[in-house]
C-alpha positions as CSV (number, residue, x, y, z in Angstrom):
1,M,19.8,-75.8,-91.2
2,K,19.9,-72.7,-89.6
3,R,17.9,-71.8,-86.8
4,G,15.9,-68.3,-86.6
5,F,12.7,-66.6,-87.3
6,L,11.1,-66.6,-90.4
7,L,8.9,-63.5,-91.7
8,I,5.8,-65.1,-90.7
9,E,6.9,-65.7,-87.1
10,C,8.0,-62.2,-86.8
11,S,4.4,-61.2,-88.3
12,I,2.4,-63.4,-85.7
13,A,4.9,-62.4,-82.5
14,L,4.3,-58.6,-83.7
15,M,0.2,-59.2,-83.9
16,I,0.0,-60.7,-80.7
17,S,2.3,-58.1,-79.2
18,S,0.3,-55.1,-80.6
19,C,-3.2,-56.9,-79.8
20,A,-1.7,-57.1,-76.0
21,L,-0.4,-53.7,-76.1
22,F,-3.9,-52.5,-77.2
23,T,-5.9,-54.5,-74.6
24,F,-3.4,-53.0,-71.5
25,L,-3.8,-49.4,-72.8
26,M,-7.8,-49.6,-72.8
27,L,-7.7,-51.4,-69.7
28,F,-5.6,-48.4,-68.3
29,A,-8.0,-45.9,-70.0
30,V,-11.0,-47.9,-67.9
31,V,-9.0,-47.4,-65.2
32,V,-8.8,-43.7,-65.2
33,R,-12.0,-43.0,-65.7
34,A,-12.8,-45.2,-63.2
35,G,-10.6,-43.3,-60.7
36,Q,-12.1,-39.9,-61.8
37,R,-15.5,-41.5,-61.3
38,V,-14.8,-42.3,-57.2
39,E,-13.0,-39.0,-56.7
40,R,-16.1,-37.1,-58.2
41,I,-18.6,-39.4,-55.7
42,A,-16.3,-38.5,-52.9
43,T,-15.8,-34.9,-53.5
44,A,-19.6,-34.9,-53.8
45,T,-20.3,-36.8,-50.4
46,Q,-18.0,-34.6,-48.7
47,L,-19.6,-31.2,-50.0
48,A,-22.9,-32.8,-49.0
49,S,-21.7,-33.9,-45.5
50,A,-20.5,-30.4,-45.1
51,L,-23.6,-28.5,-45.9
52,M,-25.6,-30.8,-44.0
53,E,-23.4,-30.2,-40.9
54,E,-24.1,-26.6,-41.6
55,V,-27.3,-27.1,-41.1
56,R,-27.7,-29.0,-38.3
57,L,-25.5,-26.3,-36.4
58,R,-28.8,-24.0,-36.6
59,R,-31.4,-24.1,-33.8
60,W,-34.7,-26.3,-34.5
61,D,-37.0,-23.2,-35.0
62,E,-37.1,-19.7,-35.0
63,R,-38.6,-19.7,-31.5
64,T,-36.1,-22.2,-30.2
65,P,-34.4,-20.5,-27.4
66,I,-30.6,-20.6,-27.0
67,P,-29.7,-22.9,-25.4
68,S,-31.7,-25.4,-27.3
69,R,-35.0,-26.5,-25.5
70,A,-38.1,-28.2,-27.0
71,I,-40.8,-25.3,-28.1
72,A,-44.6,-25.7,-27.9
73,S,-45.6,-25.4,-31.5
74,P,-43.5,-25.4,-34.6
75,G,-44.0,-22.5,-37.1
76,P,-43.8,-22.3,-41.3
77,L,-40.7,-23.9,-42.9
78,G,-38.5,-21.4,-44.9
79,P,-36.4,-18.1,-44.5
80,D,-37.8,-15.2,-42.3
81,S,-37.9,-12.1,-43.7
82,G,-34.3,-10.3,-43.6
83,E,-33.1,-13.8,-43.9
84,L,-31.1,-13.7,-47.4
85,N,-28.6,-16.4,-47.5
86,K,-27.3,-19.2,-45.4
87,A,-24.8,-16.7,-43.4
88,S,-28.1,-15.3,-42.0
89,F,-30.2,-18.3,-41.6
90,N,-30.4,-19.0,-37.5
91,D,-32.6,-22.3,-37.5
92,V,-32.7,-25.4,-39.6
93,D,-35.9,-24.7,-41.7
94,D,-34.2,-21.6,-43.2
95,F,-32.6,-23.8,-45.2
96,K,-35.6,-25.2,-47.4
97,D,-35.0,-25.0,-50.8
98,W,-31.7,-23.7,-50.4
99,T,-29.5,-23.9,-53.7
100,E,-25.8,-23.7,-54.2
101,A,-24.0,-23.6,-57.9
102,P,-21.3,-23.6,-57.3
103,P,-21.0,-24.5,-53.5
104,L,-20.2,-21.6,-51.2
105,G,-18.3,-21.9,-47.6
106,P,-20.5,-21.3,-44.3
107,M,-19.8,-17.1,-44.5
108,M,-20.8,-16.9,-48.4
109,E,-17.1,-17.4,-49.5
110,P,-16.9,-19.1,-53.0
111,L,-14.7,-22.4,-53.2
112,P,-13.1,-22.2,-56.0
113,A,-11.6,-25.9,-56.2
114,F,-15.4,-26.8,-56.6
115,S,-17.0,-24.7,-59.0
116,T,-18.8,-27.3,-61.6
117,F,-20.6,-29.2,-58.3
118,S,-24.0,-27.8,-57.0
119,R,-25.7,-28.7,-53.8
120,K,-29.5,-28.6,-52.8
121,V,-31.1,-28.9,-49.6
122,E,-34.4,-29.7,-48.4
123,V,-36.5,-29.4,-45.4
124,E,-40.1,-31.0,-44.9
125,Y,-42.0,-31.9,-41.8
126,V,-42.7,-35.8,-41.6
127,D,-45.2,-37.8,-39.1
128,A,-44.5,-40.6,-37.0
129,A,-44.8,-42.9,-39.8
130,L,-41.9,-40.2,-41.4
131,A,-44.5,-39.6,-44.5
132,P,-44.4,-35.9,-45.4
133,S,-46.6,-33.8,-43.4
134,S,-48.7,-30.6,-44.7
135,S,-48.6,-29.4,-40.9
136,P,-45.8,-28.9,-38.8
137,T,-44.9,-31.6,-36.5
138,D,-42.0,-32.1,-34.0
139,R,-40.1,-33.8,-36.8
140,K,-38.1,-32.7,-39.5
141,H,-36.7,-34.7,-42.5
142,L,-33.1,-33.1,-43.7
143,R,-32.1,-33.8,-47.2
144,V,-28.8,-32.5,-48.4
145,C,-27.6,-33.3,-52.2
146,A,-24.7,-32.4,-53.9
147,W,-23.4,-33.3,-57.9
148,D,-21.4,-32.6,-60.5
149,P,-22.8,-32.3,-64.2
150,G,-22.9,-35.5,-65.5
151,M,-23.4,-37.6,-62.2
152,K,-26.3,-38.6,-60.0
153,P,-26.6,-36.6,-57.1
154,I,-25.3,-38.0,-53.9
155,C,-27.9,-37.4,-51.1
156,L,-27.6,-37.5,-47.4
157,D,-30.6,-37.8,-44.8
158,A,-31.5,-36.8,-41.4
159,L,-34.2,-36.9,-39.2
160,L,-34.6,-33.8,-36.9
161,T,-36.7,-33.8,-33.6
162,N,-38.2,-31.3,-31.6
163,R,-37.0,-33.2,-28.2
């Protein structure tokens, strides 16, 4: 009797190989999508961090002298008259509710590589227990978020004090 493959053996081997190839391709697709998601998260984190540093480079308050020293009483949050964009902002609270879609550089130049992303800044006074305060305090909670459509925002928080 000759040794060889029968048609049924070849069919079974082909089915097993096809299932293994299909499983490998599905796994490859999942890995590629996960890598793209991680890249979007890393990009959003970097964009949030860059804007956080832009904000933190500003003075505590409009009335803070240069070089910075504590001032007696902080003022209201938000941009002052004549401050239309972040290139003209001179203190932290000017960024209250600042939104960029798409993100802009420090001098308001477009960042075309990140055209699908958005960024937002929130600034609020907080009390000693870090709860939001409706009146001015010596503490500001700063939150910067960045996101791409279809993803949860990546947010960074900082506590700034007038000390």
